[in-house]
Each structure stands twice: as C-alpha cells, then as structure tokens.
VEXMI-218028 format. One record per residue: x, y, z of N, C-alpha, C in turn. Coordinates in steps of 0.1 Angstrom, whole numbers, padded with zeros to 4 digits, always signed. Layout:
BEGIN
XYZXYZXYZ
...
% end
This chain:
BEGIN
+0044-0289-0257+0033-0287-0248+0024-0276-0254
+0011-0279-0253+0001-0270-0259-0004-0261-0247
-0003-0248-0250-0007-0238-0240-0021-0233-0242
-0030-0240-0235-0045-0238-0238-0050-0224-0234
-0043-0218-0225-0047-0204-0220-0046-0194-0231
-0037-0197-0241-0035-0188-0252-0046-0189-0262
-0052-0201-0263-0063-0204-0272-0077-0199-0266
-0079-0201-0253-0091-0198-0247-0089-0194-0232
-0090-0181-0230-0087-0176-0216-0098-0180-0207
-0110-0184-0212-0121-0188-0203-0121-0203-0200
-0112-0210-0205-0111-0224-0202-0107-0226-0188
-0115-0233-0180-0112-0235-0166-0110-0250-0162
-0115-0259-0171-0113-0273-0169-0106-0279-0181
-0097-0288-0179-0091-0295-0190-0085-0308-0185
-0082-0317-0195-0076-0330-0192-0062-0330-0198
-0053-0336-0191-0039-0336-0197-0032-0349-0192
-0021-0352-0199-0013-0364-0195+0000-0359-0188
+0003-0365-0177+0015-0361-0169+0028-0366-0177
+0036-0357-0181+0049-0361-0187+0060-0364-0177
+0061-0356-0167+0071-0358-0157+0067-0353-0143
+0072-0358-0133+0069-0353-0119+0082-0356-0111
+0088-0345-0106+0101-0347-0098+0099-0339-0085
+0105-0344-0074+0105-0337-0062+0113-0324-0063
+0109-0314-0056+0116-0301-0057+0113-0293-0044
+0122-0293-0034+0121-0285-0023+0108-0287-0014
+0104-0299-0012+0092-0302-0004+0079-0302-0013
+0080-0298-0025+0069-0299-0035+0073-0308-0046
+0064-0308-0057+0067-0316-0069+0065-0307-0081
+0075-0308-0090+0074-0301-0102+0068-0310-0113
+0057-0306-0118+0049-0314-0128+0049-0307-0141
+0052-0315-0152+0050-0310-0166+0040-0319-0173
+0031-0312-0180+0020-0319-0187+0021-0318-0202
+0013-0326-0209+0014-0324-0224+0006-0312-0229
-0003-0307-0220-0010-0295-0224-0015-0289-0210
-0017-0276-0210-0022-0270-0198-0029-0257-0200
-0039-0254-0191-0046-0242-0192-0041-0232-0181
-0032-0237-0173-0026-0228-0162-0017-0218-0168
-0019-0205-0165-0010-0195-0170+0002-0194-0161
+0014-0194-0167+0026-0193-0159+0029-0178-0156
+0036-0175-0145+0039-0161-0142+0047-0155-0153
+0044-0143-0157+0051-0136-0167+0045-0124-0172
+0052-0114-0177+0047-0102-0182+0039-0093-0172
+0043-0094-0160+0036-0087-0149+0024-0093-0144
+0020-0105-0150+0008-0112-0145+0012-0124-0136
+0006-0125-0125+0009-0137-0116+0004-0150-0122
+0008-0161-0117+0004-0174-0122-0010-0178-0117
-0016-0187-0124-0029-0193-0120-0026-0203-0108
-0037-0205-0100-0037-0216-0091-0049-0225-0093
-0049-0236-0087-0061-0245-0088-0056-0259-0084
-0060-0269-0092-0057-0283-0089-0055-0292-0101
-0047-0302-0099-0045-0312-0109-0048-0326-0102
-0060-0331-0105-0065-0343-0098-0066-0339-0083
-0060-0346-0074-0060-0344-0060-0050-0334-0055
-0040-0330-0064-0029-0322-0061-0033-0307-0062
-0029-0299-0053-0031-0284-0054-0019-0278-0061
-0022-0269-0071-0012-0262-0078-0010-0249-0071
+0002-0247-0066+0005-0235-0058+0014-0225-0066
+0020-0229-0077+0028-0219-0085+0029-0225-0099
+0031-0217-0109+0032-0221-0123+0043-0212-0129
+0054-0218-0134+0064-0209-0140+0069-0216-0153
+0074-0207-0162+0079-0212-0174+0094-0215-0172
+0099-0227-0176+0113-0231-0173+0118-0240-0185
+0128-0236-0191+0135-0243-0202+0124-0248-0213
+0116-0238-0216+0106-0241-0227+0094-0249-0222
+0093-0252-0209+0082-0260-0204+0074-0251-0194
+0061-0254-0192+0053-0248-0181+0054-0258-0170
+0060-0254-0159+0062-0263-0147+0052-0259-0136
+0044-0269-0132+0034-0267-0122+0039-0272-0108
+0040-0263-0098+0044-0267-0085+0032-0273-0078
+0033-0285-0074+0021-0292-0067+0025-0296-0053
+0014-0298-0045+0017-0302-0031+0018-0317-0029
+0016-0325-0040+0018-0339-0039+0021-0345-0053
+0027-0357-0053+0032-0362-0066+0020-0367-0075
+0023-0367-0088+0014-0372-0098+0021-0383-0106
+0014-0393-0110+0021-0404-0117+0024-0401-0132
+0036-0401-0136+0039-0399-0150+0032-0409-0159
+0026-0404-0170+0018-0411-0179+0003-0411-0176
+0000-0407-0163-0015-0407-0159-0022-0395-0166
-0035-0397-0168-0044-0387-0172-0049-0379-0159
-0049-0366-0159-0054-0359-0148-0063-0348-0153
-0072-0344-0144-0081-0333-0148-0076-0320-0141
-0074-0310-0148-0070-0297-0143-0082-0288-0140
-0081-0281-0129-0092-0272-0125-0085-0258-0122
-0088-0248-0129-0083-0235-0127-0092-0228-0116
-0085-0221-0107-0093-0212-0097-0098-0201-0106
-0111-0202-0110-0117-0193-0119-0118-0179-0114
-0122-0177-0101-0124-0164-0095-0110-0156-0096
-0099-0163-0093-0086-0157-0094-0083-0154-0108
-0085-0163-0117-0082-0161-0132-0090-0149-0137
-0103-0149-0134-0111-0138-0140-0107-0124-0134
-0103-0124-0121-0098-0112-0115-0086-0107-0123
-0076-0116-0125-0064-0113-0132-0067-0108-0146
-0077-0115-0153-0080-0110-0166-0086-0096-0166
-0094-0093-0156-0099-0079-0155-0088-0069-0153
-0079-0072-0144-0068-0063-0141-0059-0061-0153
-0055-0072-0159-0046-0071-0170-0052-0064-0182
-0065-0066-0185-0072-0060-0196-0074-0045-0193
-0077-0041-0180-0078-0027-0177-0065-0020-0178
-0054-0027-0175-0040-0021-0177-0038-0018-0191
-0042-0027-0200-0040-0024-0215-0047-0012-0219
-0059-0010-0214-0067+0002-0219-0061+0014-0213
-0058+0015-0200-0052+0027-0195-0039+0030-0201
-0030+0020-0203-0017+0022-0209-0019+0027-0224
-0028+0020-0231-0030+0024-0245-0035+0038-0247
-0045+0042-0238-0050+0055-0239-0040+0066-0235
-0032+0063-0224-0022+0072-0220-0012+0074-0231
-0009+0064-0239+0001+0065-0250-0006+0073-0261
-0018+0071-0264-0025+0077-0275-0027+0092-0271
-0031+0096-0259-0034+0110-0255-0022+0118-0253
-0012+0112-0245-0001+0119-0240+0013+0114-0244
+0013+0104-0252+0026+0099-0257+0034+0091-0246
+0027+0086-0236+0033+0079-0225+0037+0065-0229
+0049+0061-0225+0053+0047-0227+0052+0040-0213
+0046+0028-0213+0046+0020-0201+0059+0013-0200
+0067+0017-0189+0080+0012-0187+0081+0003-0175
+0069+0000-0169+0069-0009-0157+0054-0012-0154
+0052-0025-0151+0038-0030-0148+0039-0041-0138
+0031-0040-0127+0031-0051-0117+0016-0052-0112
+0012-0065-0113-0001-0068-0108-0001-0074-0094
-0003-0066-0084-0002-0071-0070-0015-0077-0065
-0014-0082-0053-0026-0089-0047-0037-0079-0045
-0034-0066-0043-0044-0055-0040-0046-0046-0051
-0035-0041-0057-0036-0030-0067-0026-0034-0079
-0029-0027-0090-0020-0027-0102-0011-0015-0101
+0001-0016-0105+0010-0003-0106+0014-0003-0121
+0014+0009-0126+0019+0012-0140+0029+0023-0139
+0040+0022-0145+0050+0032-0145+0050+0038-0159
+0048+0051-0160+0049+0059-0173+0061+0067-0173
+0066+0070-0185+0079+0077-0186+0078+0092-0186
+0066+0097-0184+0065+0112-0184+0054+0116-0174
+0055+0128-0169+0045+0132-0158+0031+0134-0164
+0021+0132-0155+0007+0135-0158+0002+0143-0147
-0006+0154-0150-0012+0162-0139-0026+0157-0136
-0032+0163-0126-0045+0158-0122-0056+0159-0133
-0056+0169-0140-0066+0171-0151-0064+0159-0161
-0051+0156-0165-0049+0145-0174-0053+0132-0169
-0051+0130-0156-0055+0117-0149-0070+0116-0149
-0077+0127-0147-0092+0126-0147-0097+0123-0161
-0091+0129-0171-0094+0126-0185-0092+0112-0188
-0080+0107-0184-0076+0093-0187-0086+0083-0181
-0089+0085-0168-0099+0076-0161-0113+0077-0168
-0117+0089-0171-0130+0090-0177-0130+0083-0191
-0120+0085-0199-0119+0079-0212-0119+0064-0211
-0111+0059-0201-0110+0044-0200-0124+0038-0196
-0132+0044-0188-0145+0039-0184-0155+0040-0195
-0154+0051-0202-0163+0053-0214-0160+0043-0225
-0147+0039-0226-0144+0028-0235-0150+0015-0231
-0151+0012-0218-0157+0000-0214-0172-0001-0218
-0179+0011-0217-0193+0011-0221-0195+0007-0235
-0185+0009-0244-0187+0006-0258-0186-0009-0260
-0180-0016-0250-0180-0031-0250-0174-0037-0263
-0163-0031-0267-0156-0036-0279-0150-0050-0277
-0152-0059-0286-0145-0072-0285-0130-0071-0286
-0123-0080-0278-0109-0080-0278-0104-0089-0289
-0094-0085-0296-0089-0093-0307-0075-0098-0304
-0073-0111-0308-0060-0118-0306-0056-0122-0320
-0043-0119-0323-0038-0122-0336-0023-0126-0336
-0019-0133-0346-0005-0137-0348+0000-0133-0361
+0003-0120-0363+0007-0115-0376+0020-0121-0381
+0021-0122-0394+0034-0126-0400+0045-0115-0398
+0057-0118-0400+0068-0108-0398+0066-0096-0407
+0061-0099-0419+0058-0088-0428+0047-0079-0423
+0036-0085-0418+0025-0077-0413+0029-0070-0400
+0037-0077-0392+0042-0071-0380+0050-0058-0382
+0058-0058-0393+0067-0047-0396+0059-0034-0400
+0046-0036-0404+0037-0025-0408+0028-0021-0396
+0028-0029-0385+0019-0027-0375+0025-0018-0363
+0017-0008-0359+0021+0001-0348+0016-0006-0335
+0025-0011-0327+0020-0018-0315+0030-0015-0303
+0025-0016-0291+0034-0013-0279+0041-0026-0275
+0053-0025-0271+0061-0036-0266+0072-0030-0257
+0074-0036-0246+0085-0031-0237+0099-0037-0240
+0099-0046-0249+0112-0052-0253+0112-0057-0267
+0124-0060-0272+0126-0065-0286+0121-0079-0286
+0113-0082-0296+0107-0096-0297+0112-0103-0309
+0113-0116-0308+0117-0125-0319+0107-0136-0320
+0107-0143-0332+0098-0154-0334+0083-0149-0335
+0074-0158-0333+0060-0155-0334+0055-0146-0323
+0049-0135-0327+0045-0125-0318+0029-0125-0317
+0024-0125-0304+0010-0125-0302+0006-0111-0299
-0003-0106-0307-0008-0092-0306-0022-0092-0300
-0024-0084-0289-0037-0082-0283-0042-0068-0286
-0054-0067-0292-0059-0054-0297-0072-0051-0289
-0072-0040-0283-0085-0034-0278-0088-0023-0288
-0097-0025-0298-0099-0016-0309-0101-0002-0304
-0094+0008-0309-0095+0022-0305-0088+0026-0292
-0082+0016-0285-0076+0019-0272-0061+0014-0272
-0059+0002-0276-0045-0003-0275-0042-0015-0284
-0030-0015-0289-0025-0026-0297-0011-0030-0290
-0010-0042-0285+0002-0045-0277+0006-0060-0279
+0019-0062-0279+0024-0076-0279+0022-0081-0264
+0015-0092-0263+0012-0097-0249+0009-0112-0249
+0013-0119-0239+0010-0133-0238+0001-0137-0227
-0005-0126-0221-0014-0128-0209-0028-0133-0213
-0036-0134-0202-0050-0137-0204-0058-0124-0203
-0069-0123-0211-0077-0111-0212-0092-0114-0213
-0100-0104-0210-0114-0106-0212-0118-0107-0227
-0130-0112-0230-0134-0114-0244-0139-0100-0250
-0144-0092-0241-0149-0079-0246-0147-0069-0234
-0144-0056-0237-0140-0047-0227-0151-0045-0216
-0164-0047-0219-0174-0045-0209-0173-0054-0198
-0166-0066-0200-0164-0076-0189-0155-0070-0177
-0147-0060-0181-0139-0054-0170-0148-0046-0160
-0158-0040-0165-0168-0034-0156-0165-0020-0151
-0153-0018-0146-0150-0005-0139-0135-0004-0138
-0130+0008-0140-0116+0011-0138-0115+0023-0129
-0107+0022-0119-0105+0033-0109-0090+0036-0107
-0086+0048-0110-0072+0052-0107-0072+0057-0092
-0062+0051-0084-0062+0054-0070-0052+0065-0066
-0039+0063-0070-0029+0072-0067-0020+0075-0079
-0013+0086-0078-0003+0089-0088+0009+0097-0082
+0021+0091-0082+0032+0097-0076+0044+0098-0086
+0052+0108-0084+0063+0110-0092+0073+0098-0091
+0077+0093-0102+0086+0081-0103+0096+0083-0114
+0109+0085-0110+0119+0088-0119+0115+0100-0128
+0116+0099-0141+0112+0110-0149+0097+0111-0152
+0090+0101-0147+0075+0101-0150+0067+0099-0138
+0057+0090-0138+0048+0088-0127+0046+0073-0125
+0042+0069-0113+0037+0056-0110+0023+0057-0106
+0014+0050-0113+0000+0050-0110-0005+0037-0104
-0013+0038-0093-0020+0026-0088-0034+0027-0092
-0039+0015-0096-0053+0014-0101-0059+0000-0097
-0072-0001-0098-0079-0013-0096-0090-0014-0107
-0093-0026-0111-0103-0028-0121-0113-0039-0117
-0124-0039-0124-0134-0049-0122-0139-0051-0108
-0139-0064-0103-0143-0066-0089-0135-0059-0079
-0122-0057-0081-0114-0050-0071-0119-0035-0070
-0122-0029-0082-0127-0015-0082-0140-0014-0075
-0149-0024-0077-0162-0024-0070-0161-0025-0055
-0152-0035-0051-0149-0036-0037-0144-0024-0031
-0134-0017-0037-0128-0005-0032-0138+0006-0031
-0146+0008-0041-0156+0019-0040-0167+0016-0030
-0170+0003-0028-0180-0001-0018-0175+0002-0004
-0162-0001-0002-0156+0002+0011-0155+0017+0014
-0152+0025+0003-0151+0040+0005-0165+0045+0008
-0175+0040+0001-0189+0044+0004-0194+0041+0018
-0190+0029+0023-0193+0025+0036-0186+0034+0046
-0174+0037+0044-0166+0046+0053-0173+0060+0053
-0176+0065+0041-0182+0078+0040-0196+0078+0047
-0203+0067+0046-0216+0066+0053-0214+0068+0068
-0204+0061+0074-0201+0061+0088-0197+0076+0092
-0189+0082+0084-0184+0096+0087-0196+0105+0087
-0205+0103+0077-0217+0112+0076-0225+0111+0089
-0227+0099+0094-0234+0097+0106-0227+0103+0118
-0214+0102+0119-0207+0107+0130-0207+0123+0130
-0207+0128+0118-0207+0143+0117-0221+0149+0116
-0231+0140+0114-0245+0144+0113-0247+0154+0101
-0240+0149+0089-0242+0157+0077-0246+0147+0066
-0251+0152+0055-0254+0143+0043-0241+0138+0037
-0242+0126+0031-0231+0119+0026-0223+0127+0016
-0230+0135+0007-0222+0143-0003-0215+0155+0004
-0217+0157+0017-0212+0169+0024-0202+0166+0035
-0197+0154+0034-0188+0149+0045-0175+0158+0045
-0170+0162+0034-0157+0170+0033-0159+0183+0040
-0171+0189+0038-0174+0202+0045-0175+0200+0060
-0181+0188+0064-0182+0185+0078-0169+0183+0084
-0160+0176+0078-0146+0174+0083-0139+0187+0084
-0140+0196+0074-0134+0209+0074-0138+0217+0086
-0151+0217+0088-0157+0224+0100-0151+0218+0113
-0151+0205+0114-0146+0199+0126-0131+0202+0128
-0123+0203+0118-0109+0207+0119-0108+0221+0124
-0116+0230+0119-0116+0244+0123-0119+0245+0138
-0129+0237+0142-0133+0237+0156-0122+0232+0165
-0116+0221+0160-0105+0215+0168-0093+0224+0169
-0090+0232+0158-0079+0241+0159-0082+0252+0169
-0094+0257+0169-0098+0267+0178-0097+0263+0193
-0101+0250+0195-0099+0244+0208-0085+0243+0212
-0076+0239+0203-0062+0238+0206-0056+0251+0210
-0060+0261+0202-0055+0275+0205-0059+0279+0219
-0072+0276+0223-0077+0280+0236-0069+0272+0247
-0067+0259+0244-0060+0251+0254-0046+0257+0256
-0039+0261+0245-0025+0266+0247-0026+0279+0255
-0036+0287+0252-0037+0300+0260-0039+0297+0275
-0048+0287+0278-0050+0284+0292-0038+0278+0298
-0031+0269+0290-0019+0263+0295-0008+0273+0298
-0006+0283+0290+0004+0294+0292+0001+0301+0305
-0011+0304+0308-0015+0311+0320-0012+0302+0332
-0015+0289+0331-0012+0279+0342+0003+0278+0344
+0011+0277+0333+0025+0275+0334+0031+0288+0340
+0026+0299+0337+0031+0312+0342+0029+0312+0357
+0017+0308+0362+0014+0308+0376+0024+0298+0384
+0026+0286+0378+0035+0276+0384+0049+0281+0384
+0054+0288+0374+0067+0293+0374+0069+0304+0385
+0059+0312+0387+0059+0322+0397+0060+0316+0411
+0052+0305+0413+0051+0298+0426+0064+0292+0429
+0072+0286+0419+0084+0279+0422+0097+0287+0420
+0095+0300+0418+0107+0308+0413+0118+0308+0423
+0116+0308+0436+0127+0308+0446+0133+0295+0449
+0128+0284+0443+0133+0271+0447+0146+0267+0438
+0155+0260+0445+0167+0257+0438+0165+0246+0427
+0158+0235+0431+0154+0224+0422+0139+0222+0423
+0133+0218+0412+0119+0217+0411+0116+0203+0406
+0107+0195+0413+0102+0183+0408+0087+0185+0408
+0080+0185+0396+0066+0188+0395+0059+0178+0387
+0047+0174+0391+0038+0165+0384+0025+0173+0380
+0023+0173+0367+0011+0181+0361+0004+0171+0351
-0009+0168+0354-0016+0158+0346-0020+0163+0332
-0022+0154+0323-0028+0157+0311-0021+0165+0300
-0007+0164+0301+0000+0172+0292+0006+0164+0280
+0006+0170+0268+0012+0164+0257+0027+0166+0258
+0035+0159+0250+0050+0161+0250+0054+0176+0248
+0047+0183+0239+0050+0197+0236+0046+0206+0248
+0035+0203+0254+0030+0211+0266+0040+0208+0277
+0045+0196+0279+0054+0193+0290+0067+0201+0287
+0071+0202+0275+0084+0210+0272+0082+0224+0275
+0070+0230+0271+0067+0244+0274+0066+0247+0289
+0061+0237+0297+0060+0239+0311+0074+0240+0317
+0083+0230+0313+0096+0230+0318+0104+0243+0314
+0102+0248+0302+0108+0260+0298+0104+0272+0307
+0091+0272+0310+0086+0283+0318+0092+0282+0332
+0093+0270+0338+0099+0269+0351+0114+0272+0352
+0121+0269+0341+0135+0272+0340+0139+0287+0340
+0130+0295+0335+0133+0309+0333+0136+0316+0346
+0148+0322+0347+0153+0329+0359+0158+0320+0369
+0160+0307+0367+0165+0298+0377+0177+0291+0371
+0186+0286+0380+0198+0279+0376+0198+0264+0380
+0188+0260+0388+0188+0246+0393+0181+0237+0383
+0179+0224+0388+0173+0214+0379+0158+0216+0380
+0151+0215+0368+0137+0214+0367+0133+0201+0361
+0125+0193+0368+0120+0180+0363+0105+0180+0363
+0098+0179+0352+0084+0179+0351+0079+0165+0345
+0068+0160+0352+0063+0147+0348+0048+0148+0345
+0043+0141+0336+0028+0141+0333+0024+0126+0329
+0014+0121+0336+0009+0108+0333+0002+0102+0345
+0002+0089+0346-0004+0083+0358+0004+0070+0361
+0001+0064+0373+0008+0052+0378+0005+0040+0369
-0007+0039+0363-0010+0028+0355-0003+0028+0341
-0003+0039+0334+0003+0040+0321+0017+0045+0321
+0022+0050+0332+0036+0056+0332+0035+0071+0330
+0047+0077+0330+0048+0091+0329+0058+0096+0318
+0054+0107+0311+0063+0114+0302+0071+0123+0311
+0083+0127+0307+0091+0136+0315+0098+0146+0305
+0101+0158+0311+0110+0167+0305+0119+0173+0316
+0132+0174+0314+0141+0179+0324+0150+0189+0318
+0153+0200+0325+0161+0211+0320+0170+0217+0331
+0181+0222+0327+0190+0230+0337+0199+0239+0328
+0198+0252+0329+0206+0261+0321+0221+0258+0324
+0228+0255+0313+0243+0253+0314+0246+0240+0320
+0237+0231+0323+0239+0218+0329+0242+0207+0319
+0246+0195+0325+0248+0183+0317+0239+0172+0323
+0227+0171+0317+0217+0162+0323+0218+0147+0317
+0227+0145+0308+0227+0132+0302+0230+0121+0312
+0240+0122+0321+0242+0111+0331+0229+0109+0339
+0223+0120+0344+0211+0118+0352+0200+0112+0344
+0198+0115+0332+0188+0109+0323+0191+0094+0321
+0203+0090+0319+0206+0076+0318+0203+0069+0331
+0206+0075+0343+0203+0068+0355+0188+0067+0357
+0181+0077+0354+0166+0077+0355+0160+0066+0346
+0165+0065+0334+0159+0055+0325+0162+0041+0329
+0174+0039+0335+0178+0026+0340+0170+0022+0352
+0168+0031+0361+0162+0029+0374+0147+0027+0372
+0141+0034+0363+0126+0034+0362+0121+0029+0349
+0128+0020+0342+0124+0014+0329+0120+0025+0319
+0129+0034+0317+0126+0046+0309+0134+0046+0296
+0130+0055+0287+0138+0058+0275+0136+0072+0272
+0147+0078+0266+0147+0092+0263+0161+0098+0263
+0162+0110+0259+0175+0117+0259+0173+0131+0253
+0184+0137+0249+0183+0150+0243+0196+0158+0244
+0195+0171+0245+0207+0179+0246+0212+0179+0260
+0225+0184+0263+0230+0183+0276+0221+0191+0286
+0215+0202+0282+0208+0210+0292+0193+0208+0291
+0188+0198+0282+0174+0196+0281+0171+0182+0276
+0164+0174+0283+0161+0160+0279+0146+0157+0281
+0141+0148+0272+0127+0143+0273+0126+0128+0271
+0116+0122+0277+0114+0108+0275+0102+0103+0283
+0102+0090+0287+0091+0084+0294+0096+0074+0303
+0089+0071+0314+0093+0060+0323+0080+0052+0326
+0083+0039+0329+0072+0030+0334+0074+0028+0349
+0069+0038+0357+0071+0038+0371+0059+0046+0378
+0058+0044+0391+0048+0052+0398+0053+0065+0402
+0044+0074+0406+0048+0087+0411+0057+0085+0424
+0054+0076+0432+0062+0074+0444+0076+0069+0441
+0077+0061+0431+0091+0056+0426+0099+0068+0420
+0092+0077+0413+0099+0088+0407+0104+0097+0418
+0095+0100+0428+0099+0109+0439+0111+0103+0447
+0110+0090+0448+0121+0083+0456+0134+0084+0448
+0134+0083+0435+0146+0084+0427+0152+0098+0429
+0145+0109+0428+0150+0122+0429+0155+0125+0444
+0148+0119+0453+0152+0121+0467+0166+0114+0469
+0169+0103+0462+0182+0097+0464+0193+0104+0457
+0190+0114+0449+0200+0122+0442+0205+0133+0451
+0198+0137+0461+0202+0148+0470+0213+0144+0480
% end
C-alpha cells in the first residue's frame, strides 16, 4: 500500500482501488492499494472524510495495512475517489507542527525531553521531563512565535543508517528500519510519521495555556493555528463584556475586578457585623425557652450555623434554625449541647424530603417542605 500522506500532506483528493472490504462491528473495514488518509498514531488522530459514497469514521494501522472504517461497504476491485476532510487535516497539521516547534525549542533551551504528547479535540498536551517556571514558559512561547515569523520551510528526509547515526534528532522510542526525519530548521529535528505544514508560517500562532506539575516535570496545554485564534478571540470577547460590566477600559479589567473584590469583601464584613448583632438580639430574646424553632430569611449555610451557635449559648434544649422559602425549600441547622440529634435528623430528612447530617450535637442540611410542614413536624415531636 502506498501511503500518499507521507509524500504530500496537502493532498486531499485521490483515487484508489479497493483491495478488500469486510464487515466489522456494524461498520466495514476497507483496505486500499493507496491512501491519503492518515491513520491514528504518534499522538495524532486519524483523518476523516469519504471514499465514494462511504463516510470514513476511523483510520488505523493494522498488520501492516491502513484500515479505513466506513459506514457502508465498498466493492473489492472497484475504483473509488477519496476525499479528506481538509479543515480537520489542516487543523491537525497546525497542531502537530506547533508541537514540534515547542518541544524542539524546549529541548534546545532547557534540555527538556518530550515524554508524552496527546492531540485532543480542544487542546494539545505535552509532557516534559523537567520543571519549567513562568519566566521560562514566557520565553518559550515568545521564541516559538518569533520562529513562525521567519517562515522557515519544513524539511522531510529519509537518511541512510550511516547518516542517521551522525544525526542528532529527537525520538521517544528506539527505531528500526527506514526512519522519516522531520526538520524545522533552527527549532527541531525529530523522527515522525505525521502530517505537517509546508512552512512554519502556516501555523500562524502558538499559545501556551496551562502548565502543571506532572511527575518529575510538567504538563503543558497549548493550542496552535486556528484553535489559538479562536481561543484568543473568545478571551477578547469575554474581556470586552467584563469591561462593559465594570465600566472600565479593556486593558484595565484586572484592576476593575480587584476593586470589585475589595468592595465585595467590605460588604461581606459589614453583613457579618450586622448579622452578629441580629443573632445576639435573637439569642437574648429566646434565652429562657427550653426548645427553639426559628425561621430567619436570607441566611447562607455559614450564617445559619452561626445563628444556631448563638442561640445554643447558655441553653440545654434543642435549637432548630431554618432559612429559605416554601418554593425553594429550607436549609437547616440544629444543635443541642450534649445531645444526640442524629435520630431526629434522620426522621426530619425522611418526613420532609431532606438530606443532611453531622455530629451528634450539631447537624446541618436542607429540606424540600413548606414552613407549615416543618412546624407540624416539630409539633409532633413534643
């Protein structure tokens, strides 16, 4: 079988003869005498497209053949026209080529070895065997994009074994037989069977997104080409919306958010102060009561806990506090010094479609019930 994608990565139409077609799990496995469809391998996904009227949904290498998974059978011996999904192919070419440049420059600058590579539907991940700090990542991204501006042509070669022995190239595994070398001059020399752009400028843009510690090194997420353009366009649109909401200029949204967070924190502190005063008044009002059932609107789970703590001080009976409304249900907190509220909590949850629990003397949760139903439940406990 002639693998046309190795000869011309830009070939999107071709004609081939069907060598075999066998049913396979509701689809058909088709082998051709030549193909431009790239099979899954080396971290790069397969191509999709069509063979005549059949849609090609997967392409894998198996027993020395490139096997095309199709949604309908093809007649052995027939000539068919293949059509590659070019938008998908070019996207994968941009991603794979960008990975070469980033990996090659990381190796050149910092001695990083690429020990893992995956080209996902949204982002690429590269695993390096040593850590990189933020300054090194910024330098790496800057150098990768500056390399694109030089628009160096990509070189494909098949060196002899003697030539290969003198060549410094990257490879994640031991190779035998004929080795295909992909060279991005000045950036990377790597053994690779994937599809790549003809010149670095076709990648257009490389953007590093995240960097996390991974084993002894780091895992980097990045996007290239059209994916990078789409990502930055989405970020710019979000930033535009944020600038409008904050009434600040787009380059100043971070300062605007910081100011908003400061104002929010000040408001939270004021709310806590006002709540503490309110809770103190309620505790004083109910101090002489044996058991307390109290409804207080608008409380967060933490505020509900603090209210219950305030009401429990100096009392030995049950304190049950609820906050919410009949439409959405109620959060609750219940406490009793030295008590065991778990049986009561279980009964409450069962009777009022609730969920929750906690320590023997303090429980929290929520119920889907009305105020009247909650009051009736506690009245039945007396």
